[in-house]
FIGU-11009 format. One record per atom (N, C-alpha, C): residue number from 1; residue in three letters; atom name; x, y, z. Coordinates in pm, whole numbers. Example, Ala and Ser with C-alpha at 12.3 -4.5 7.8 and 13.67 -1.06 7.14 Angstrom:
<nodes>
<node num="1" residuo="ALA" atomo="N" u="1319" v="-569" w="780"/>
<node num="1" residuo="ALA" atomo="CA" u="1230" v="-450" w="780"/>
<node num="1" residuo="ALA" atomo="C" u="1320" v="-330" w="780"/>
<node num="2" residuo="SER" atomo="N" u="1285" v="-225" w="708"/>
<node num="2" residuo="SER" atomo="CA" u="1367" v="-106" w="714"/>
<node num="2" residuo="SER" atomo="C" u="1290" v="3" w="787"/>
</nodes>
This chain:
<nodes>
<node num="1" residuo="MET" atomo="N" u="299" v="-1100" w="-678"/>
<node num="1" residuo="MET" atomo="CA" u="222" v="-983" w="-707"/>
<node num="1" residuo="MET" atomo="C" u="147" v="-1006" w="-837"/>
<node num="2" residuo="ILE" atomo="N" u="22" v="-979" w="-843"/>
<node num="2" residuo="ILE" atomo="CA" u="-59" v="-994" w="-964"/>
<node num="2" residuo="ILE" atomo="C" u="-79" v="-860" w="-1032"/>
<node num="3" residuo="ARG" atomo="N" u="-44" v="-850" w="-1153"/>
<node num="3" residuo="ARG" atomo="CA" u="-70" v="-731" w="-1232"/>
<node num="3" residuo="ARG" atomo="C" u="-187" v="-766" w="-1328"/>
<node num="4" residuo="THR" atomo="N" u="-286" v="-682" w="-1333"/>
<node num="4" residuo="THR" atomo="CA" u="-403" v="-724" w="-1413"/>
<node num="4" residuo="THR" atomo="C" u="-434" v="-626" w="-1526"/>
<node num="5" residuo="MET" atomo="N" u="-376" v="-510" w="-1529"/>
<node num="5" residuo="MET" atomo="CA" u="-404" v="-417" w="-1638"/>
<node num="5" residuo="MET" atomo="C" u="-342" v="-472" w="-1766"/>
<node num="6" residuo="SER" atomo="N" u="-415" v="-459" w="-1874"/>
<node num="6" residuo="SER" atomo="CA" u="-361" v="-503" w="-2000"/>
<node num="6" residuo="SER" atomo="C" u="-248" v="-413" w="-2047"/>
<node num="7" residuo="ASP" atomo="N" u="-173" v="-458" w="-2144"/>
<node num="7" residuo="ASP" atomo="CA" u="-57" v="-378" w="-2194"/>
<node num="7" residuo="ASP" atomo="C" u="-109" v="-247" w="-2254"/>
<node num="8" residuo="SER" atomo="N" u="-228" v="-242" w="-2301"/>
<node num="8" residuo="SER" atomo="CA" u="-281" v="-116" w="-2357"/>
<node num="8" residuo="SER" atomo="C" u="-322" v="-19" w="-2246"/>
<node num="9" residuo="GLY" atomo="N" u="-322" v="-64" w="-2121"/>
<node num="9" residuo="GLY" atomo="CA" u="-360" v="24" w="-2012"/>
<node num="9" residuo="GLY" atomo="C" u="-510" v="31" w="-1993"/>
<node num="10" residuo="ARG" atomo="N" u="-586" v="-43" w="-2073"/>
<node num="10" residuo="ARG" atomo="CA" u="-734" v="-36" w="-2060"/>
<node num="10" residuo="ARG" atomo="C" u="-771" v="-129" w="-1945"/>
<node num="11" residuo="SER" atomo="N" u="-864" v="-85" w="-1865"/>
<node num="11" residuo="SER" atomo="CA" u="-909" v="-170" w="-1754"/>
<node num="11" residuo="SER" atomo="C" u="-1059" v="-200" w="-1760"/>
<node num="12" residuo="ASP" atomo="N" u="-1121" v="-185" w="-1880"/>
<node num="12" residuo="ASP" atomo="CA" u="-1263" v="-208" w="-1897"/>
<node num="12" residuo="ASP" atomo="C" u="-1294" v="-348" w="-1942"/>
<node num="13" residuo="LYS" atomo="N" u="-1193" v="-426" w="-1978"/>
<node num="13" residuo="LYS" atomo="CA" u="-1216" v="-563" w="-2020"/>
<node num="13" residuo="LYS" atomo="C" u="-1242" v="-648" w="-1897"/>
<node num="14" residuo="PRO" atomo="N" u="-1328" v="-753" w="-1913"/>
<node num="14" residuo="PRO" atomo="CA" u="-1353" v="-842" w="-1800"/>
<node num="14" residuo="PRO" atomo="C" u="-1223" v="-907" w="-1753"/>
<node num="15" residuo="LEU" atomo="N" u="-1219" v="-932" w="-1628"/>
<node num="15" residuo="LEU" atomo="CA" u="-1101" v="-1000" w="-1564"/>
<node num="15" residuo="LEU" atomo="C" u="-1128" v="-1149" w="-1564"/>
<node num="16" residuo="ALA" atomo="N" u="-1025" v="-1226" w="-1591"/>
<node num="16" residuo="ALA" atomo="CA" u="-1038" v="-1373" w="-1585"/>
<node num="16" residuo="ALA" atomo="C" u="-1067" v="-1417" w="-1441"/>
<node num="17" residuo="ARG" atomo="N" u="-1144" v="-1518" w="-1428"/>
<node num="17" residuo="ARG" atomo="CA" u="-1182" v="-1570" w="-1294"/>
<node num="17" residuo="ARG" atomo="C" u="-1057" v="-1603" w="-1211"/>
<node num="18" residuo="GLU" atomo="N" u="-960" v="-1665" w="-1271"/>
<node num="18" residuo="GLU" atomo="CA" u="-839" v="-1704" w="-1198"/>
<node num="18" residuo="GLU" atomo="C" u="-765" v="-1583" w="-1143"/>
<node num="19" residuo="ALA" atomo="N" u="-760" v="-1477" w="-1224"/>
<node num="19" residuo="ALA" atomo="CA" u="-694" v="-1350" w="-1176"/>
<node num="19" residuo="ALA" atomo="C" u="-776" v="-1289" w="-1063"/>
<node num="20" residuo="ALA" atomo="N" u="-911" v="-1292" w="-1076"/>
<node num="20" residuo="ALA" atomo="CA" u="-994" v="-1239" w="-973"/>
<node num="20" residuo="ALA" atomo="C" u="-978" v="-1318" w="-843"/>
<node num="21" residuo="ASP" atomo="N" u="-973" v="-1450" w="-852"/>
<node num="21" residuo="ASP" atomo="CA" u="-951" v="-1530" w="-733"/>
<node num="21" residuo="ASP" atomo="C" u="-820" v="-1494" w="-666"/>
<node num="22" residuo="GLY" atomo="N" u="-719" v="-1476" w="-748"/>
<node num="22" residuo="GLY" atomo="CA" u="-585" v="-1439" w="-696"/>
<node num="22" residuo="GLY" atomo="C" u="-585" v="-1308" w="-619"/>
<node num="23" residuo="ILE" atomo="N" u="-656" v="-1209" w="-674"/>
<node num="23" residuo="ILE" atomo="CA" u="-670" v="-1079" w="-611"/>
<node num="23" residuo="ILE" atomo="C" u="-746" v="-1092" w="-480"/>
<node num="24" residuo="ALA" atomo="N" u="-851" v="-1170" w="-482"/>
<node num="24" residuo="ALA" atomo="CA" u="-930" v="-1189" w="-359"/>
<node num="24" residuo="ALA" atomo="C" u="-850" v="-1258" w="-250"/>
<node num="25" residuo="ILE" atomo="N" u="-771" v="-1357" w="-287"/>
<node num="25" residuo="ILE" atomo="CA" u="-685" v="-1428" w="-191"/>
<node num="25" residuo="ILE" atomo="C" u="-584" v="-1329" w="-133"/>
<node num="26" residuo="GLN" atomo="N" u="-525" v="-1249" w="-217"/>
<node num="26" residuo="GLN" atomo="CA" u="-428" v="-1149" w="-165"/>
<node num="26" residuo="GLN" atomo="C" u="-498" v="-1051" w="-74"/>
<node num="27" residuo="ALA" atomo="N" u="-625" v="-1014" w="-105"/>
<node num="27" residuo="ALA" atomo="CA" u="-697" v="-922" w="-18"/>
<node num="27" residuo="ALA" atomo="C" u="-728" v="-983" w="114"/>
<node num="28" residuo="LEU" atomo="N" u="-765" v="-1112" w="116"/>
<node num="28" residuo="LEU" atomo="CA" u="-791" v="-1179" w="242"/>
<node num="28" residuo="LEU" atomo="C" u="-666" v="-1187" w="327"/>
<node num="29" residuo="GLY" atomo="N" u="-555" v="-1216" w="268"/>
<node num="29" residuo="GLY" atomo="CA" u="-426" v="-1217" w="338"/>
<node num="29" residuo="GLY" atomo="C" u="-394" v="-1077" w="393"/>
<node num="30" residuo="PHE" atomo="N" u="-421" v="-977" w="313"/>
<node num="30" residuo="PHE" atomo="CA" u="-397" v="-842" w="360"/>
<node num="30" residuo="PHE" atomo="C" u="-482" v="-809" w="481"/>
<node num="31" residuo="ILE" atomo="N" u="-610" v="-841" w="477"/>
<node num="31" residuo="ILE" atomo="CA" u="-697" v="-821" w="590"/>
<node num="31" residuo="ILE" atomo="C" u="-653" v="-898" w="712"/>
<node num="32" residuo="ALA" atomo="N" u="-620" v="-1026" w="691"/>
<node num="32" residuo="ALA" atomo="CA" u="-580" v="-1110" w="800"/>
<node num="32" residuo="ALA" atomo="C" u="-457" v="-1065" w="870"/>
<node num="33" residuo="SER" atomo="N" u="-365" v="-998" w="798"/>
<node num="33" residuo="SER" atomo="CA" u="-239" v="-955" w="851"/>
<node num="33" residuo="SER" atomo="C" u="-246" v="-819" w="918"/>
<node num="34" residuo="ASP" atomo="N" u="-359" v="-754" w="913"/>
<node num="34" residuo="ASP" atomo="CA" u="-370" v="-617" w="968"/>
<node num="34" residuo="ASP" atomo="C" u="-450" v="-625" w="1100"/>
<node num="35" residuo="ALA" atomo="N" u="-385" v="-579" w="1206"/>
<node num="35" residuo="ALA" atomo="CA" u="-448" v="-588" w="1341"/>
<node num="35" residuo="ALA" atomo="C" u="-574" v="-503" w="1356"/>
<node num="36" residuo="GLU" atomo="N" u="-590" v="-400" w="1271"/>
<node num="36" residuo="GLU" atomo="CA" u="-713" v="-321" w="1277"/>
<node num="36" residuo="GLU" atomo="C" u="-817" v="-367" w="1183"/>
<node num="37" residuo="LEU" atomo="N" u="-783" v="-413" w="1066"/>
<node num="37" residuo="LEU" atomo="CA" u="-877" v="-459" w="966"/>
<node num="37" residuo="LEU" atomo="C" u="-941" v="-588" w="1002"/>
<node num="38" residuo="LEU" atomo="N" u="-867" v="-685" w="1053"/>
<node num="38" residuo="LEU" atomo="CA" u="-923" v="-816" w="1076"/>
<node num="38" residuo="LEU" atomo="C" u="-1039" v="-812" w="1175"/>
<node num="39" residuo="PRO" atomo="N" u="-1030" v="-746" w="1290"/>
<node num="39" residuo="PRO" atomo="CA" u="-1145" v="-742" w="1382"/>
<node num="39" residuo="PRO" atomo="C" u="-1266" v="-673" w="1316"/>
<node num="40" residuo="ARG" atomo="N" u="-1243" v="-565" w="1240"/>
<node num="40" residuo="ARG" atomo="CA" u="-1347" v="-497" w="1171"/>
<node num="40" residuo="ARG" atomo="C" u="-1417" v="-591" w="1069"/>
<node num="41" residuo="PHE" atomo="N" u="-1336" v="-663" w="992"/>
<node num="41" residuo="PHE" atomo="CA" u="-1393" v="-757" w="897"/>
<node num="41" residuo="PHE" atomo="C" u="-1475" v="-864" w="963"/>
<node num="42" residuo="LEU" atomo="N" u="-1425" v="-921" w="1071"/>
<node num="42" residuo="LEU" atomo="CA" u="-1493" v="-1026" w="1147"/>
<node num="42" residuo="LEU" atomo="C" u="-1623" v="-967" w="1208"/>
<node num="43" residuo="ASP" atomo="N" u="-1622" v="-848" w="1258"/>
<node num="43" residuo="ASP" atomo="CA" u="-1743" v="-791" w="1314"/>
<node num="43" residuo="ASP" atomo="C" u="-1850" v="-764" w="1207"/>
<node num="44" residuo="LEU" atomo="N" u="-1804" v="-711" w="1094"/>
<node num="44" residuo="LEU" atomo="CA" u="-1901" v="-681" w="987"/>
<node num="44" residuo="LEU" atomo="C" u="-1961" v="-807" w="921"/>
<node num="45" residuo="THR" atomo="N" u="-1880" v="-910" w="913"/>
<node num="45" residuo="THR" atomo="CA" u="-1926" v="-1031" w="846"/>
<node num="45" residuo="THR" atomo="C" u="-1993" v="-1127" w="940"/>
<node num="46" residuo="GLY" atomo="N" u="-1965" v="-1117" w="1070"/>
<node num="46" residuo="GLY" atomo="CA" u="-2018" v="-1209" w="1169"/>
<node num="46" residuo="GLY" atomo="C" u="-1950" v="-1342" w="1166"/>
<node num="47" residuo="ILE" atomo="N" u="-1836" v="-1353" w="1100"/>
<node num="47" residuo="ILE" atomo="CA" u="-1761" v="-1476" w="1090"/>
<node num="47" residuo="ILE" atomo="C" u="-1661" v="-1478" w="1202"/>
<node num="48" residuo="ALA" atomo="N" u="-1647" v="-1596" w="1264"/>
<node num="48" residuo="ALA" atomo="CA" u="-1541" v="-1612" w="1367"/>
<node num="48" residuo="ALA" atomo="C" u="-1411" v="-1641" w="1299"/>
<node num="49" residuo="ALA" atomo="N" u="-1303" v="-1598" w="1356"/>
<node num="49" residuo="ALA" atomo="CA" u="-1167" v="-1614" w="1291"/>
<node num="49" residuo="ALA" atomo="C" u="-1142" v="-1759" w="1259"/>
<node num="50" residuo="HIS" atomo="N" u="-1183" v="-1854" w="1339"/>
<node num="50" residuo="HIS" atomo="CA" u="-1155" v="-1993" w="1312"/>
<node num="50" residuo="HIS" atomo="C" u="-1241" v="-2048" w="1199"/>
<node num="51" residuo="ASP" atomo="N" u="-1341" v="-1976" w="1157"/>
<node num="51" residuo="ASP" atomo="CA" u="-1428" v="-2019" w="1047"/>
<node num="51" residuo="ASP" atomo="C" u="-1395" v="-1959" w="911"/>
<node num="52" residuo="ILE" atomo="N" u="-1292" v="-1876" w="904"/>
<node num="52" residuo="ILE" atomo="CA" u="-1255" v="-1811" w="776"/>
<node num="52" residuo="ILE" atomo="C" u="-1221" v="-1912" w="669"/>
<node num="53" residuo="ARG" atomo="N" u="-1139" v="-2010" w="704"/>
<node num="53" residuo="ARG" atomo="CA" u="-1096" v="-2107" w="606"/>
<node num="53" residuo="ARG" atomo="C" u="-1218" v="-2184" w="544"/>
<node num="54" residuo="ARG" atomo="N" u="-1313" v="-2220" w="627"/>
<node num="54" residuo="ARG" atomo="CA" u="-1432" v="-2286" w="579"/>
<node num="54" residuo="ARG" atomo="C" u="-1516" v="-2188" w="496"/>
<node num="55" residuo="ALA" atomo="N" u="-1531" v="-2068" w="544"/>
<node num="55" residuo="ALA" atomo="CA" u="-1613" v="-1966" w="475"/>
<node num="55" residuo="ALA" atomo="C" u="-1555" v="-1930" w="338"/>
<node num="56" residuo="ALA" atomo="N" u="-1428" v="-1939" w="330"/>
<node num="56" residuo="ALA" atomo="CA" u="-1359" v="-1900" w="201"/>
<node num="56" residuo="ALA" atomo="C" u="-1409" v="-1988" w="84"/>
<node num="57" residuo="GLY" atomo="N" u="-1456" v="-2105" w="111"/>
<node num="57" residuo="GLY" atomo="CA" u="-1504" v="-2193" w="12"/>
<node num="57" residuo="GLY" atomo="C" u="-1652" v="-2171" w="-25"/>
<node num="58" residuo="GLU" atomo="N" u="-1719" v="-2086" w="49"/>
<node num="58" residuo="GLU" atomo="CA" u="-1862" v="-2062" w="26"/>
<node num="58" residuo="GLU" atomo="C" u="-1877" v="-1960" w="-90"/>
<node num="59" residuo="PRO" atomo="N" u="-1979" v="-1981" w="-177"/>
<node num="59" residuo="PRO" atomo="CA" u="-2005" v="-1884" w="-284"/>
<node num="59" residuo="PRO" atomo="C" u="-2030" v="-1749" w="-224"/>
<node num="60" residuo="GLY" atomo="N" u="-1962" v="-1649" w="-283"/>
<node num="60" residuo="GLY" atomo="CA" u="-1982" v="-1513" w="-242"/>
<node num="60" residuo="GLY" atomo="C" u="-1886" v="-1461" w="-133"/>
<node num="61" residuo="PHE" atomo="N" u="-1816" v="-1555" w="-65"/>
<node num="61" residuo="PHE" atomo="CA" u="-1732" v="-1505" w="43"/>
<node num="61" residuo="PHE" atomo="C" u="-1616" v="-1419" w="-12"/>
<node num="62" residuo="MET" atomo="N" u="-1547" v="-1467" w="-118"/>
<node num="62" residuo="MET" atomo="CA" u="-1439" v="-1394" w="-171"/>
<node num="62" residuo="MET" atomo="C" u="-1485" v="-1259" w="-228"/>
<node num="63" residuo="ALA" atomo="N" u="-1603" v="-1259" w="-289"/>
<node num="63" residuo="ALA" atomo="CA" u="-1659" v="-1130" w="-337"/>
<node num="63" residuo="ALA" atomo="C" u="-1678" v="-1036" w="-218"/>
<node num="64" residuo="GLY" atomo="N" u="-1721" v="-1092" w="-106"/>
<node num="64" residuo="GLY" atomo="CA" u="-1740" v="-1013" w="18"/>
<node num="64" residuo="GLY" atomo="C" u="-1609" v="-956" w="71"/>
<node num="65" residuo="VAL" atomo="N" u="-1502" v="-1029" w="52"/>
<node num="65" residuo="VAL" atomo="CA" u="-1369" v="-979" w="90"/>
<node num="65" residuo="VAL" atomo="C" u="-1337" v="-853" w="5"/>
<node num="66" residuo="LEU" atomo="N" u="-1358" v="-862" w="-123"/>
<node num="66" residuo="LEU" atomo="CA" u="-1330" v="-748" w="-208"/>
<node num="66" residuo="LEU" atomo="C" u="-1428" v="-636" w="-184"/>
<node num="67" residuo="GLN" atomo="N" u="-1553" v="-664" w="-153"/>
<node num="67" residuo="GLN" atomo="CA" u="-1644" v="-558" w="-120"/>
<node num="67" residuo="GLN" atomo="C" u="-1593" v="-484" w="8"/>
<node num="68" residuo="PHE" atomo="N" u="-1543" v="-557" w="99"/>
<node num="68" residuo="PHE" atomo="CA" u="-1490" v="-493" w="225"/>
<node num="68" residuo="PHE" atomo="C" u="-1379" v="-403" w="190"/>
<node num="69" residuo="ILE" atomo="N" u="-1285" v="-444" w="106"/>
<node num="69" residuo="ILE" atomo="CA" u="-1173" v="-361" w="66"/>
<node num="69" residuo="ILE" atomo="C" u="-1224" v="-236" w="-11"/>
<node num="70" residuo="LEU" atomo="N" u="-1313" v="-257" w="-102"/>
<node num="70" residuo="LEU" atomo="CA" u="-1363" v="-149" w="-189"/>
<node num="70" residuo="LEU" atomo="C" u="-1453" v="-49" w="-113"/>
<node num="71" residuo="ALA" atomo="N" u="-1516" v="-87" w="-8"/>
<node num="71" residuo="ALA" atomo="CA" u="-1609" v="-4" w="65"/>
<node num="71" residuo="ALA" atomo="C" u="-1544" v="112" w="142"/>
<node num="72" residuo="HIS" atomo="N" u="-1414" v="106" w="162"/>
<node num="72" residuo="HIS" atomo="CA" u="-1343" v="205" w="242"/>
<node num="72" residuo="HIS" atomo="C" u="-1221" v="249" w="164"/>
<node num="73" residuo="GLU" atomo="N" u="-1228" v="372" w="107"/>
<node num="73" residuo="GLU" atomo="CA" u="-1123" v="415" w="15"/>
<node num="73" residuo="GLU" atomo="C" u="-982" v="409" w="77"/>
<node num="74" residuo="PRO" atomo="N" u="-960" v="451" w="202"/>
<node num="74" residuo="PRO" atomo="CA" u="-825" v="437" w="256"/>
<node num="74" residuo="PRO" atomo="C" u="-776" v="292" w="259"/>
<node num="75" residuo="THR" atomo="N" u="-864" v="198" w="288"/>
<node num="75" residuo="THR" atomo="CA" u="-826" v="59" w="286"/>
<node num="75" residuo="THR" atomo="C" u="-793" v="10" w="146"/>
<node num="76" residuo="LEU" atomo="N" u="-874" v="51" w="52"/>
<node num="76" residuo="LEU" atomo="CA" u="-849" v="18" w="-90"/>
<node num="76" residuo="LEU" atomo="C" u="-712" v="69" w="-132"/>
<node num="77" residuo="LEU" atomo="N" u="-684" v="194" w="-98"/>
<node num="77" residuo="LEU" atomo="CA" u="-557" v="249" w="-145"/>
<node num="77" residuo="LEU" atomo="C" u="-439" v="185" w="-74"/>
<node num="78" residuo="LYS" atomo="N" u="-458" v="153" w="51"/>
<node num="78" residuo="LYS" atomo="CA" u="-350" v="79" w="128"/>
<node num="78" residuo="LYS" atomo="C" u="-325" v="-55" w="66"/>
<node num="79" residuo="PHE" atomo="N" u="-434" v="-127" w="32"/>
<node num="79" residuo="PHE" atomo="CA" u="-421" v="-260" w="-26"/>
<node num="79" residuo="PHE" atomo="C" u="-357" v="-245" w="-167"/>
<node num="80" residuo="SER" atomo="N" u="-398" v="-150" w="-241"/>
<node num="80" residuo="SER" atomo="CA" u="-344" v="-130" w="-375"/>
<node num="80" residuo="SER" atomo="C" u="-194" v="-104" w="-368"/>
<node num="81" residuo="GLU" atomo="N" u="-155" v="-18" w="-278"/>
<node num="81" residuo="GLU" atomo="CA" u="-13" v="16" w="-263"/>
<node num="81" residuo="GLU" atomo="C" u="68" v="-112" w="-217"/>
<node num="82" residuo="ALA" atomo="N" u="12" v="-181" w="-126"/>
<node num="82" residuo="ALA" atomo="CA" u="84" v="-303" w="-73"/>
<node num="82" residuo="ALA" atomo="C" u="94" v="-416" w="-176"/>
<node num="83" residuo="SER" atomo="N" u="-6" v="-426" w="-262"/>
<node num="83" residuo="SER" atomo="CA" u="-10" v="-540" w="-352"/>
<node num="83" residuo="SER" atomo="C" u="37" v="-503" w="-493"/>
<node num="84" residuo="GLY" atomo="N" u="37" v="-375" w="-526"/>
<node num="84" residuo="GLY" atomo="CA" u="69" v="-339" w="-662"/>
<node num="84" residuo="GLY" atomo="C" u="-46" v="-354" w="-757"/>
<node num="85" residuo="ILE" atomo="N" u="-164" v="-380" w="-708"/>
<node num="85" residuo="ILE" atomo="CA" u="-285" v="-394" w="-789"/>
<node num="85" residuo="ILE" atomo="C" u="-359" v="-268" w="-793"/>
<node num="86" residuo="ALA" atomo="N" u="-389" v="-222" w="-914"/>
<node num="86" residuo="ALA" atomo="CA" u="-460" v="-93" w="-932"/>
<node num="86" residuo="ALA" atomo="C" u="-595" v="-102" w="-865"/>
<node num="87" residuo="PRO" atomo="N" u="-642" v="8" w="-801"/>
<node num="87" residuo="PRO" atomo="CA" u="-773" v="9" w="-736"/>
<node num="87" residuo="PRO" atomo="C" u="-886" v="-35" w="-830"/>
<node num="88" residuo="GLN" atomo="N" u="-881" v="12" w="-954"/>
<node num="88" residuo="GLN" atomo="CA" u="-989" v="-22" w="-1050"/>
<node num="88" residuo="GLN" atomo="C" u="-990" v="-173" w="-1079"/>
<node num="89" residuo="ASP" atomo="N" u="-873" v="-236" w="-1069"/>
<node num="89" residuo="ASP" atomo="CA" u="-865" v="-379" w="-1096"/>
<node num="89" residuo="ASP" atomo="C" u="-926" v="-460" w="-977"/>
<node num="90" residuo="VAL" atomo="N" u="-928" v="-405" w="-860"/>
<node num="90" residuo="VAL" atomo="CA" u="-994" v="-468" w="-747"/>
<node num="90" residuo="VAL" atomo="C" u="-1145" v="-474" w="-778"/>
<node num="91" residuo="GLY" atomo="N" u="-1199" v="-367" w="-832"/>
<node num="91" residuo="GLY" atomo="CA" u="-1339" v="-367" w="-869"/>
<node num="91" residuo="GLY" atomo="C" u="-1368" v="-461" w="-984"/>
<node num="92" residuo="ARG" atomo="N" u="-1277" v="-469" w="-1078"/>
<node num="92" residuo="ARG" atomo="CA" u="-1292" v="-564" w="-1189"/>
<node num="92" residuo="ARG" atomo="C" u="-1291" v="-709" w="-1136"/>
<node num="93" residuo="ALA" atomo="N" u="-1208" v="-732" w="-1040"/>
<node num="93" residuo="ALA" atomo="CA" u="-1199" v="-868" w="-979"/>
<node num="93" residuo="ALA" atomo="C" u="-1330" v="-899" w="-910"/>
<node num="94" residuo="LEU" atomo="N" u="-1387" v="-806" w="-838"/>
<node num="94" residuo="LEU" atomo="CA" u="-1516" v="-828" w="-771"/>
<node num="94" residuo="LEU" atomo="C" u="-1620" v="-874" w="-874"/>
<node num="95" residuo="ARG" atomo="N" u="-1632" v="-804" w="-984"/>
<node num="95" residuo="ARG" atomo="CA" u="-1735" v="-833" w="-1080"/>
<node num="95" residuo="ARG" atomo="C" u="-1708" v="-968" w="-1152"/>
<node num="96" residuo="ALA" atomo="N" u="-1589" v="-1024" w="-1144"/>
<node num="96" residuo="ALA" atomo="CA" u="-1557" v="-1151" w="-1205"/>
<node num="96" residuo="ALA" atomo="C" u="-1588" v="-1271" w="-1108"/>
<node num="97" residuo="LEU" atomo="N" u="-1620" v="-1240" w="-984"/>
<node num="97" residuo="LEU" atomo="CA" u="-1642" v="-1349" w="-888"/>
<node num="97" residuo="LEU" atomo="C" u="-1789" v="-1380" w="-872"/>
<node num="98" residuo="PRO" atomo="N" u="-1819" v="-1504" w="-829"/>
<node num="98" residuo="PRO" atomo="CA" u="-1960" v="-1537" w="-804"/>
<node num="98" residuo="PRO" atomo="C" u="-2021" v="-1443" w="-706"/>
<node num="99" residuo="THR" atomo="N" u="-2141" v="-1396" w="-733"/>
<node num="99" residuo="THR" atomo="CA" u="-2217" v="-1302" w="-653"/>
<node num="99" residuo="THR" atomo="C" u="-2150" v="-1166" w="-638"/>
<node num="100" residuo="GLY" atomo="N" u="-2047" v="-1144" w="-712"/>
<node num="100" residuo="GLY" atomo="CA" u="-1981" v="-1015" w="-707"/>
<node num="100" residuo="GLY" atomo="C" u="-2051" v="-908" w="-795"/>
<node num="101" residuo="ASP" atomo="N" u="-2062" v="-793" w="-743"/>
<node num="101" residuo="ASP" atomo="CA" u="-2117" v="-681" w="-817"/>
<node num="101" residuo="ASP" atomo="C" u="-2063" v="-557" w="-756"/>
<node num="102" residuo="ASP" atomo="N" u="-2085" v="-445" w="-812"/>
<node num="102" residuo="ASP" atomo="CA" u="-2034" v="-323" w="-753"/>
<node num="102" residuo="ASP" atomo="C" u="-2138" v="-242" w="-684"/>
<node num="103" residuo="GLY" atomo="N" u="-2234" v="-309" w="-625"/>
<node num="103" residuo="GLY" atomo="CA" u="-2343" v="-240" w="-556"/>
<node num="103" residuo="GLY" atomo="C" u="-2313" v="-226" w="-409"/>
<node num="104" residuo="TYR" atomo="N" u="-2195" v="-178" w="-375"/>
<node num="104" residuo="TYR" atomo="CA" u="-2157" v="-159" w="-237"/>
<node num="104" residuo="TYR" atomo="C" u="-2149" v="-11" w="-203"/>
<node num="105" residuo="GLU" atomo="N" u="-2155" v="21" w="-77"/>
<node num="105" residuo="GLU" atomo="CA" u="-2145" v="159" w="-34"/>
<node num="105" residuo="GLU" atomo="C" u="-2000" v="194" w="-6"/>
<node num="106" residuo="ILE" atomo="N" u="-1958" v="314" w="-50"/>
<node num="106" residuo="ILE" atomo="CA" u="-1821" v="360" w="-32"/>
<node num="106" residuo="ILE" atomo="C" u="-1821" v="458" w="87"/>
<node num="107" residuo="SER" atomo="N" u="-1723" v="439" w="173"/>
<node num="107" residuo="SER" atomo="CA" u="-1705" v="536" w="282"/>
<node num="107" residuo="SER" atomo="C" u="-1564" v="588" w="275"/>
<node num="108" residuo="SER" atomo="N" u="-1538" v="703" w="339"/>
<node num="108" residuo="SER" atomo="CA" u="-1407" v="756" w="340"/>
<node num="108" residuo="SER" atomo="C" u="-1354" v="777" w="478"/>
</nodes>
C-alpha cells in the first residue's frame, strides 16, 4: 500500500514520479481485477486485453489509467478505499505522469 500524503497532511506538493507510477500500477491492477471495470476500460480505450502489457509502456497510458479512475467518482472512492490512497493523491499522481493533466470529465 502506498501512502502519499506528507506528514503535515498537505497534498498540494508535487508527487514524485516513482510514487505516481506506483499509484498508476495499483490502479491498473484494481481495474484488471474488477469484472465490471475491466470491460468498460477496454471499451473506452479501444485496447484489447492481450495488449495491455504492451500499452502500459506507451507514454500516456498510465496517465489514462488514472484518468479512468478519476472520471467516475464511485470508482475513485472504491479504489481509494481498497488501496488506502487518498482520492486527491490519485489526482496528484496523474499530474506527475507523462501527458497527465486534470483536464478530464467527472461523472457520478
